[in-house]
Backbone bond lengths (Angstrom), bond angles and torsions (degrees), N, CA, C in turn:
res aa  C-N    CA-C-N  psi(-1)  N-CA   C-N-CA  omega(-1)  CA-C   N-CA-C  phi
1 X - - - 1.450 - - 1.513 109.57 -
2 X 1.333 118.78 144.01 1.445 121.16 -174.53 1.505 112.96 -109.08
3 X 1.321 113.36 173.01 1.446 121.91 174.02 1.510 107.23 -150.27
4 X 1.334 116.41 160.07 1.446 120.82 178.65 1.516 108.62 -85.54
5 X 1.318 117.51 133.33 1.446 121.99 -175.13 1.524 109.90 -115.05
6 X 1.307 116.12 131.67 1.460 121.10 176.85 1.524 110.30 -72.32
7 X 1.307 116.40 150.97 1.455 120.22 175.59 1.524 110.73 -72.22
8 X 1.342 116.55 -19.27 1.445 120.68 177.28 1.520 108.26 -102.34
9 X 1.318 117.66 141.55 1.449 121.45 -174.19 1.519 112.88 -88.94
10 X 1.338 119.68 -11.21 1.449 121.20 -178.93 1.516 109.94 -67.77
11 X 1.341 116.01 138.44 1.451 121.45 -177.05 1.521 110.19 -98.41
12 X 1.324 117.94 140.85 1.456 120.24 175.68 1.516 110.05 -73.48
13 X 1.313 116.02 162.05 1.454 121.80 176.94 1.523 107.75 -99.65
14 X 1.319 117.58 117.55 1.456 121.84 -177.94 1.526 110.00 -86.46
15 X 1.329 116.08 124.39 1.461 121.96 179.18 1.516 108.70 -85.22
16 X 1.321 116.01 121.25 1.461 121.77 -169.96 1.525 112.93 -108.51
17 X 1.325 114.98 142.90 1.457 123.31 171.06 1.521 107.48 -116.59
18 X 1.333 117.23 126.52 1.462 122.53 179.20 1.524 108.31 -105.90
19 X 1.337 115.84 121.35 1.463 120.85 -177.26 1.522 108.85 -121.71
20 X 1.326 116.24 115.85 1.474 121.08 179.35 1.523 108.00 -160.42
21 X 1.327 117.52 140.72 1.462 120.22 -178.98 1.532 112.36 -81.27
22 X 1.345 116.45 -1.47 1.455 120.27 178.02 1.534 109.18 -111.58
23 X 1.338 117.81 112.94 1.480 120.82 -178.87 1.520 113.74 -55.85
24 X 1.337 117.27 -35.43 1.460 119.13 -179.80 1.527 111.33 -67.43
25 X 1.347 116.41 -32.18 1.463 120.23 176.86 1.526 110.29 -69.68
26 X 1.321 116.85 -39.35 1.466 120.94 176.27 1.520 110.02 -60.11
27 X 1.312 116.35 -44.23 1.467 121.18 -179.65 1.521 111.12 -59.40
28 X 1.345 116.58 -40.61 1.460 120.23 179.67 1.519 112.44 -64.78
29 X 1.337 117.10 -43.38 1.470 120.80 179.33 1.523 110.49 -66.09
30 X 1.322 116.38 -42.96 1.467 120.34 178.90 1.525 110.62 -59.60
31 X 1.321 116.09 -41.46 1.463 120.37 178.36 1.525 111.34 -60.43
32 X 1.339 117.25 -43.05 1.464 121.03 178.06 1.529 110.97 -65.67
33 X 1.336 116.75 -41.97 1.466 120.56 179.17 1.526 110.59 -58.29
34 X 1.317 115.72 -41.38 1.467 120.45 -177.83 1.528 112.89 -67.78
35 X 1.327 117.27 -12.67 1.467 120.45 177.75 1.528 112.39 -84.13
36 X 1.334 117.20 -11.82 1.469 121.49 -174.75 1.520 110.43 -113.83
37 X 1.322 116.59 128.29 1.457 119.96 -174.07 1.521 113.92 -78.73
38 X 1.336 118.17 -3.90 1.464 119.54 177.72 1.534 112.03 -104.62
39 X 1.341 117.34 5.52 1.459 122.27 176.31 1.519 109.88 -120.40
40 X 1.327 116.16 147.85 1.456 120.76 171.09 1.530 108.74 -142.35
41 X 1.323 116.06 147.87 1.460 121.35 179.72 1.527 108.84 -83.64
42 X 1.327 116.21 114.97 1.462 120.66 177.00 1.522 111.09 -88.19
43 X 1.358 116.05 -34.14 1.462 120.09 179.44 1.519 109.22 -172.01
44 X 1.318 116.29 165.37 1.462 123.06 173.84 1.518 108.35 -137.78
45 X 1.326 116.52 156.19 1.462 120.25 175.69 1.521 109.34 -160.44
46 X 1.339 116.57 167.84 1.458 121.48 -173.49 1.525 113.50 -111.45
47 X 1.336 118.07 10.64 1.470 119.83 178.69 1.520 110.60 -153.21
48 X 1.315 115.55 155.56 1.459 120.99 177.26 1.527 110.88 -67.54
49 X 1.331 116.71 -31.83 1.467 120.24 178.98 1.525 109.96 -61.64
50 X 1.325 115.87 -46.29 1.464 119.65 178.51 1.525 110.83 -66.87
51 X 1.327 116.92 -35.57 1.460 120.51 179.09 1.530 110.79 -61.89
52 X 1.325 116.98 -36.60 1.461 121.21 177.69 1.521 110.67 -59.57
53 X 1.327 116.65 -42.56 1.462 121.31 179.21 1.528 110.82 -65.56
54 X 1.320 116.06 -40.70 1.466 120.21 -179.12 1.525 110.74 -64.69
55 X 1.327 117.20 -41.71 1.466 120.78 -179.68 1.528 111.66 -63.08
56 X 1.326 116.07 -29.72 1.467 119.72 178.32 1.524 111.13 -75.68
57 X 1.322 116.54 -28.28 1.460 120.77 -173.83 1.526 113.73 -96.76
58 X 1.341 117.54 -23.64 1.457 120.69 -173.95 1.527 111.49 -131.08
59 X 1.319 115.05 155.01 1.460 121.03 173.81 1.528 108.13 -85.21
60 X 1.323 115.36 112.59 1.460 121.63 -179.59 1.525 109.01 -114.76
61 X 1.334 115.57 130.33 1.461 120.20 179.72 1.522 112.59 -95.87
62 X 1.339 116.49 -31.87 1.458 120.79 -173.41 1.523 110.16 -145.48
63 X 1.343 115.86 131.36 1.463 121.15 175.73 1.524 110.14 -110.38
64 X 1.318 115.90 135.92 1.456 122.19 165.86 1.525 105.23 -101.50
65 X 1.311 115.68 109.99 1.462 121.04 -164.49 1.523 112.08 -121.91
66 X 1.320 115.84 121.17 1.460 121.41 174.35 1.527 109.39 -74.18
67 X 1.318 117.08 145.51 1.460 120.35 -179.95 1.521 111.77 -85.60
68 X 1.335 116.28 -51.55 1.457 120.36 -172.62 1.532 110.89 -87.29
69 X 1.346 114.54 92.33 1.455 121.52 177.69 1.524 109.00 -129.74
70 X 1.331 118.33 151.44 1.471 120.69 179.97 1.519 112.17 -68.12
71 X 1.317 115.86 158.33 1.462 124.58 177.42 1.527 112.84 70.56
72 X 1.317 116.69 -58.07 1.468 121.41 -177.20 1.520 108.41 -141.28
73 X 1.329 116.71 116.71 1.461 120.07 -178.41 1.528 110.32 -73.00
74 X 1.324 115.91 166.16 1.446 120.12 178.29 1.520 112.73 -60.37
75 X 1.330 116.66 -39.66 1.464 120.41 179.00 1.523 111.20 -67.58
76 X 1.331 116.89 -42.44 1.470 120.19 177.54 1.525 110.46 -63.40
77 X 1.319 115.77 -37.02 1.467 120.89 177.51 1.528 110.60 -62.32
78 X 1.333 117.24 -47.41 1.463 120.36 178.82 1.523 111.74 -60.09
79 X 1.327 116.61 -41.82 1.461 120.82 -179.79 1.517 112.08 -64.84
80 X 1.324 117.41 -25.25 1.467 121.13 -177.43 1.526 112.75 -81.38
81 X 1.329 117.24 -13.77 1.458 120.68 -174.93 1.526 111.36 -87.44
82 X 1.331 116.07 132.10 1.459 119.96 175.06 1.529 110.83 -69.94
83 X 1.314 115.17 -39.23 1.458 120.31 178.66 1.523 107.56 -140.49
84 X 1.313 116.28 115.52 1.452 121.11 -174.55 1.525 111.29 -103.91
85 X 1.337 117.28 146.08 1.469 119.46 168.92 1.534 108.41 -66.13
86 X 1.292 116.85 172.54 1.450 120.03 169.88 1.524 108.41 -57.61
87 X 1.326 116.83 144.26 1.466 119.74 -176.07 1.522 111.20 -135.52
88 X 1.318 115.39 134.26 1.458 123.01 171.66 1.525 106.78 -116.03
89 X 1.323 116.78 120.22 1.457 120.76 -178.34 1.518 110.70 -82.34
90 X 1.323 115.97 141.59 1.466 121.78 175.45 1.522 107.86 -127.42
91 X 1.327 117.87 128.57 1.455 120.33 -177.26 1.523 110.99 -161.88
92 X 1.313 115.57 159.58 1.461 121.14 175.91 1.521 111.46 -91.68
93 X 1.333 116.51 -1.89 1.463 121.06 -176.35 1.523 110.24 -121.94
94 X 1.326 116.10 140.72 1.465 120.33 -174.95 1.517 114.24 -100.37
95 X 1.338 118.33 -6.72 1.465 119.01 -171.41 1.521 113.71 -70.80
96 X 1.352 118.20 -13.89 1.461 120.45 -179.20 1.526 112.96 -99.12
97 X 1.305 117.20 9.43 1.470 120.11 -175.10 1.524 111.96 -59.50
98 X 1.328 118.19 -47.52 1.457 121.63 -177.41 1.520 111.00 -61.58
99 X 1.331 116.12 -44.79 1.454 119.53 179.50 1.524 110.97 -62.15
100 X 1.326 115.58 -36.60 1.455 119.63 178.43 1.514 112.09 -62.74
101 X 1.318 117.40 -44.01 1.462 120.42 -179.59 1.525 111.93 -69.76
102 X 1.327 117.29 -27.28 1.466 119.76 174.09 1.524 111.33 -65.45
103 X 1.324 115.64 -24.16 1.463 120.95 176.92 1.531 111.47 -89.90
104 X 1.330 115.92 11.02 1.466 122.39 175.28 1.529 113.17 64.05
105 X 1.325 116.45 38.24 1.459 118.44 174.38 1.525 109.08 -72.12
106 X 1.323 115.53 156.60 1.459 120.52 -179.16 1.523 110.81 -70.91
107 X 1.335 116.27 -44.86 1.458 120.35 -176.75 1.519 109.14 -161.28
108 X 1.329 115.31 173.21 1.459 123.32 -174.32 1.521 107.06 -135.34
109 X 1.340 117.00 108.96 1.454 121.48 -175.43 1.524 110.61 -105.62
110 X 1.328 114.95 131.35 1.459 120.70 179.23 1.528 110.31 -89.11
111 X 1.344 115.93 137.41 1.463 121.54 174.01 1.530 109.31 -83.61
112 X 1.330 117.75 147.35 1.468 126.87 -4.90 1.522 111.47 -69.29
113 X 1.317 116.50 138.93 1.456 121.18 -175.35 1.524 111.58 -68.33
114 X 1.332 114.57 140.82 1.459 121.57 173.99 1.520 108.26 -109.66
115 X 1.322 116.38 138.84 1.461 119.37 -174.16 1.528 112.17 -62.57
116 X 1.322 118.03 -35.33 1.462 119.90 -179.25 1.529 110.83 -60.40
117 X 1.344 116.46 -45.83 1.466 119.16 178.90 1.522 111.07 -69.34
118 X 1.323 116.05 -36.70 1.460 120.13 177.02 1.524 110.14 -60.79
119 X 1.318 116.01 -44.21 1.461 121.69 -179.97 1.530 110.90 -61.69
120 X 1.338 116.65 -42.96 1.462 120.61 178.38 1.527 111.06 -62.06
121 X 1.332 116.32 -45.71 1.462 120.57 -178.73 1.527 111.09 -65.10
122 X 1.330 116.72 -41.61 1.462 120.83 -179.97 1.525 111.14 -64.01
123 X 1.318 117.44 -39.88 1.463 120.75 177.98 1.525 111.60 -67.70
124 X 1.322 116.07 -34.85 1.465 119.33 175.83 1.532 109.97 -63.66
125 X 1.338 115.90 -42.46 1.464 120.31 177.86 1.526 110.85 -62.73
126 X 1.327 116.65 -41.89 1.462 120.70 178.60 1.521 111.17 -61.08
127 X 1.339 116.50 -42.04 1.467 120.91 179.68 1.525 110.83 -61.47
128 X 1.336 117.02 -44.82 1.464 120.88 179.41 1.517 110.49 -65.05
129 X 1.333 116.33 -42.20 1.462 120.98 -179.18 1.529 110.53 -62.73
130 X 1.326 116.89 -43.71 1.465 120.68 177.53 1.525 110.83 -61.86
131 X 1.333 116.06 -39.56 1.460 120.30 179.16 1.520 110.62 -60.89
132 X 1.325 116.00 -42.50 1.459 120.03 179.76 1.525 111.11 -63.75
133 X 1.321 116.87 -40.44 1.458 120.01 178.64 1.521 111.40 -62.76
134 X 1.321 115.36 -42.30 1.467 119.82 -179.20 1.518 110.51 -64.76
135 X 1.328 116.10 -44.47 1.464 120.33 -179.91 1.520 110.71 -65.42
136 X 1.337 116.57 -36.66 1.452 119.86 177.82 1.517 110.42 -63.99
137 X 1.325 117.13 -42.02 1.460 121.06 177.08 1.519 110.99 -61.28
138 X 1.328 116.04 -39.20 1.462 120.50 178.89 1.522 110.68 -63.59
139 X 1.332 115.41 -41.29 1.459 120.54 -179.89 1.523 111.22 -64.74
140 X 1.338 116.61 -34.10 1.455 121.08 -175.96 1.520 112.49 -86.34
141 X 1.335 116.82 8.03 1.449 119.83 173.25 1.501 115.11 103.07
142 X 1.321 117.71 12.33 1.459 120.26 176.33 1.517 109.28 -74.99
143 X 1.323 116.57 -171.04 1.453 120.28 -178.64 1.521 110.72 -55.49
144 X 1.325 116.04 139.26 1.460 120.06 179.23 1.518 111.50 -84.66
145 X 1.336 116.97 -6.88 1.449 119.33 178.11 1.525 110.23 -102.63
146 X 1.305 116.82 149.95 1.454 122.91 177.39 1.509 108.67 -156.32
147 X 1.302 116.86 -178.30 1.451 121.07 -175.50 1.520 110.91 -121.21
148 X 1.325 115.60 138.48 1.454 120.66 173.28 1.520 108.18 -116.08
149 X 1.312 113.95 147.25 1.460 119.58 -178.61 1.514 109.92 -94.62
150 X 1.305 115.77 126.63 1.454 123.02 176.27 1.525 107.31 -126.38
151 X 1.326 115.79 95.98 1.457 119.73 -174.25 1.517 109.66 67.44
152 X 1.329 116.62 -122.97 1.463 121.20 179.18 1.524 112.52 -97.20
153 X 1.333 116.39 8.05 1.458 120.82 -176.34 1.520 111.16 -110.00
154 X 1.337 116.81 142.22 1.453 122.63 175.94 1.529 108.55 -109.04
155 X 1.314 115.81 120.37 1.458 121.26 -175.35 1.521 110.89 -111.84
156 X 1.320 115.99 136.50 1.460 121.79 177.70 1.531 108.89 -86.28
157 X 1.333 115.70 131.54 1.460 120.41 177.30 1.525 109.75 -130.67
158 X 1.319 115.91 159.13 1.464 123.60 175.73 1.521 107.36 -113.70
159 X 1.331 116.53 122.43 1.467 119.05 -176.38 1.532 112.27 -62.76
160 X 1.314 117.32 -31.73 1.463 119.26 -179.58 1.529 112.19 -65.39
161 X 1.345 116.66 -17.30 1.458 120.17 -178.87 1.530 113.18 -86.89
162 X 1.325 117.16 -6.19 1.471 119.70 178.50 1.531 109.33 -67.30
163 X 1.317 116.85 131.06 1.459 121.58 175.49 1.522 110.00 -82.03
164 X 1.319 115.89 -53.56 1.465 120.58 176.50 1.526 109.32 -160.16
165 X 1.317 114.63 164.90 1.458 121.80 -179.49 1.521 108.30 -118.96
166 X 1.316 115.68 133.55 1.466 121.83 179.99 1.524 109.06 -112.71
167 X 1.328 116.62 126.96 1.449 121.30 -177.48 1.521 112.79 -86.74
168 X 1.336 115.50 138.01 1.464 122.12 177.56 1.524 108.14 -138.92
169 X 1.348 116.82 83.00 1.462 122.81 -176.07 1.521 109.76 54.62
170 X 1.332 119.42 -116.24 1.463 121.51 -177.28 1.525 112.75 -92.25
171 X 1.329 116.79 11.30 1.460 120.17 178.67 1.521 109.41 -124.02
172 X 1.310 115.48 156.88 1.458 121.33 177.87 1.523 110.16 -125.92
173 X 1.317 115.05 143.83 1.455 121.31 175.40 1.533 107.52 -106.97
174 X 1.335 115.89 117.22 1.461 121.69 179.88 1.519 108.95 -92.42
175 X 1.322 116.28 116.62 1.463 121.51 -178.35 1.526 110.26 -98.04
176 X 1.329 115.71 121.42 1.454 122.71 172.16 1.529 108.13 -109.15
177 X 1.317 117.31 179.31 1.461 120.07 -175.95 1.522 112.38 -62.65
178 X 1.325 117.21 -38.90 1.468 119.45 -175.67 1.522 113.23 -126.51
179 X 1.330 117.22 11.00 1.468 118.85 -178.28 1.522 110.18 -157.41
180 X 1.312 115.19 164.95 1.458 122.72 179.92 1.529 108.67 -139.13
181 X 1.334 116.56 137.93 1.455 121.69 176.88 1.525 109.62 -126.91
182 X 1.318 116.32 152.35 1.456 121.93 176.60 1.521 108.79 -115.87
183 X 1.345 116.49 131.51 1.459 121.53 179.11 1.522 108.74 -129.85
184 X 1.323 115.67 159.72 1.460 121.46 177.78 1.525 108.01 -92.09
185 X 1.331 116.46 102.00 1.463 122.19 -176.48 1.518 107.64 -164.68
186 X 1.317 118.13 145.25 1.461 119.71 176.17 1.523 110.01 -87.19
187 X 1.320 116.23 151.90 1.454 121.11 -178.96 1.527 111.25 -63.83
188 X 1.326 116.39 -40.27 1.462 120.31 -177.34 1.520 111.50 -61.78
189 X 1.333 117.28 -45.61 1.459 119.73 -178.99 1.522 111.40 -67.76
190 X 1.337 116.82 -36.59 1.462 119.82 178.34 1.520 110.61 -65.99
191 X 1.331 116.66 -42.22 1.460 121.22 179.65 1.524 111.03 -61.48
192 X 1.324 116.69 -39.36 1.456 121.04 -178.65 1.526 112.15 -66.62
193 X 1.313 116.65 -29.62 1.461 119.88 -170.67 1.522 114.85 -99.80
194 X 1.321 117.64 -22.47 1.456 119.27 177.89 1.531 109.93 -77.85
195 X 1.329 117.81 152.57 1.473 120.98 -179.01 1.529 111.28 -58.91
196 X 1.310 116.16 125.84 1.465 120.12 -177.19 1.526 112.62 -72.25
197 X 1.327 117.38 -15.31 1.463 118.46 176.83 1.526 111.83 -83.00
198 X 1.334 116.88 -2.44 1.463 120.09 178.95 1.523 113.17 -122.97
199 X 1.319 117.59 -27.80 1.462 120.24 -174.72 1.526 110.73 -121.39
200 X 1.340 114.81 137.84 1.465 120.79 -175.78 1.523 109.72 -137.90
201 X 1.311 116.27 135.18 1.473 122.37 178.56 1.526 108.89 -84.26
202 X 1.316 117.43 107.46 1.462 120.85 -177.76 1.526 112.52 -93.29
203 X 1.319 116.18 -13.89 1.466 121.43 -173.38 1.525 107.33 -162.05
204 X 1.304 116.61 160.40 1.460 120.08 178.30 1.523 112.04 -54.33
205 X 1.324 116.27 -32.01 1.465 120.56 -175.05 1.521 114.28 -108.05
206 X 1.336 118.35 5.08 1.465 119.37 -176.51 1.534 112.17 -138.23
207 X 1.326 113.97 131.05 1.462 122.99 173.42 1.521 106.25 -122.84
208 X 1.327 117.05 125.07 1.462 119.03 -172.99 1.525 111.58 -115.98
209 X 1.321 114.84 154.16 1.453 122.61 169.88 1.531 106.57 -86.69
210 X 1.328 117.01 107.97 1.467 120.54 -174.36 1.516 112.60 -63.49
211 X 1.319 117.58 -19.86 1.459 120.51 179.13 1.537 111.69 -76.84
212 X 1.327 116.48 -8.87 1.462 120.99 -178.84 1.530 112.72 -104.15
213 X 1.326 117.90 2.79 1.472 121.22 -177.83 1.526 110.40 -67.38
214 X 1.329 116.07 130.04 1.464 121.32 173.99 1.524 111.26 -91.67
215 X 1.336 116.25 -37.58 1.464 120.05 -178.77 1.520 109.74 -163.73
216 X 1.346 114.78 155.50 1.457 122.21 172.55 1.515 106.60 -126.04
217 X 1.324 116.33 122.48 1.460 120.03 -177.25 1.520 109.29 -142.38
218 X 1.343 115.96 122.36 1.455 119.74 -179.05 1.519 110.34 60.69
219 X 1.291 115.82 -125.90 1.457 120.95 178.87 1.513 112.38 -102.79
220 X 1.328 117.14 29.74 1.462 121.27 -177.40 1.524 111.67 -131.12
221 X 1.331 114.27 147.11 1.461 121.94 170.89 1.518 107.00 -113.82
222 X 1.317 116.63 136.52 1.460 121.80 -179.21 1.527 109.06 -109.71
223 X 1.333 115.90 121.15 1.452 122.30 178.36 1.518 108.57 -134.30
224 X 1.319 116.25 118.27 1.462 121.92 176.57 1.532 111.73 52.63
225 X 1.330 116.24 42.24 1.453 121.07 177.14 1.515 115.42 81.84
226 X 1.326 117.68 -0.10 1.462 121.07 -179.60 1.520 110.23 -105.41
227 X 1.332 116.09 142.23 1.453 122.32 177.99 1.525 109.36 -100.48
228 X 1.322 115.79 126.19 1.452 121.13 -179.86 1.527 109.67 -120.54
229 X 1.324 118.12 137.71 1.469 120.82 -178.04 1.521 112.46 -75.18
230 X 1.334 115.78 142.83 1.462 122.17 175.78 1.528 107.97 -111.58
231 X 1.310 117.34 126.04 1.462 120.49 176.63 1.527 109.22 -61.71
232 X 1.316 115.84 141.65 1.458 120.53 -175.59 1.523 112.25 -56.61
233 X 1.335 116.95 -41.27 1.467 119.94 -176.26 1.521 112.71 -79.58
234 X 1.357 118.03 -3.82 1.462 120.13 179.78 1.527 112.88 -108.75
235 X 1.311 116.71 -5.33 1.468 119.96 -175.15 1.520 111.42 -64.29
236 X 1.329 117.90 -45.58 1.463 120.56 -178.34 1.526 110.80 -62.85
237 X 1.335 116.50 -42.39 1.457 120.14 179.00 1.524 111.23 -64.95
238 X 1.333 116.70 -35.16 1.461 120.59 177.26 1.522 110.61 -63.08
239 X 1.321 117.04 -46.37 1.467 120.87 179.99 1.526 110.52 -60.65
240 X 1.338 116.67 -40.01 1.460 119.87 177.97 1.523 110.91 -64.70
241 X 1.334 116.19 -39.43 1.464 120.61 180.00 1.517 110.87 -64.76
242 X 1.337 116.98 -39.04 1.457 120.87 180.00 1.528 110.63 -68.27
243 X 1.333 116.55 -40.00 1.467 120.60 177.07 1.519 110.28 -63.34
244 X 1.335 115.51 -42.06 1.477 120.27 179.33 1.531 110.08 -63.12
245 X 1.322 116.30 -41.11 1.457 120.42 179.24 1.525 110.34 -62.02
246 X 1.313 116.39 -40.60 1.474 120.60 178.84 1.510 110.85 -62.43
247 X 1.357 116.45 -39.02 1.464 120.96 -178.26 1.528 110.88 -67.59
248 X 1.333 116.29 -46.61 1.467 118.52 -175.67 1.522 112.01 -74.92
249 X 1.340 116.45 -15.42 1.464 119.51 -179.82 1.517 112.53 -84.62
250 X 1.339 115.90 -12.41 1.459 118.71 -177.82 1.524 111.54 -72.94
């Protein structure tokens, strides 16, 4: 499985919010955070209601979020957010794991927390966060080339060469003309960071490079001999995007 790698090796510091209705659980997470030099505690609170206020007042990169809380559960809290920071769920119950991953959480940690699993989840969050920074730089006009990790190998890719992106839960499959790579990234974050004049979300599971479209027919887009489905409510917007691309390319 791959990940996007920055050309610079320095790691960002992720500002963390710990949300749990049990103070002793908060203390445990804070202690683990303090063991890692790429995490810092920005704030803590004991309810989702208070967490909402904190998110409005502070820049939070990563939440450690308990599921079973009074008034508003962690999952209900995530569903209420228009734009959520990265989130790692913490709970004593496993039955909500699938629902959590449908909400694109980074990881799901079972209580009592073990540092090894915490470390793995935190590193996964760091990898996703770095990927977002790199993609944001690309969108703002930085280098169009970057590196993805495939096992022990680092491969250079050009984003303009992507034909389309296929979503697979918390992973994405990047389709090029003669190759395919898999990276750990959510579709929503990738869509937000890639240039909107080149990439368009045609379906929940597909993001396409509009400059690579061969044809649009009915509810399908044809790219390099492949047929991709277009959601009914996105077809009109897609046609407008293609017309706009034609205009700006003249």
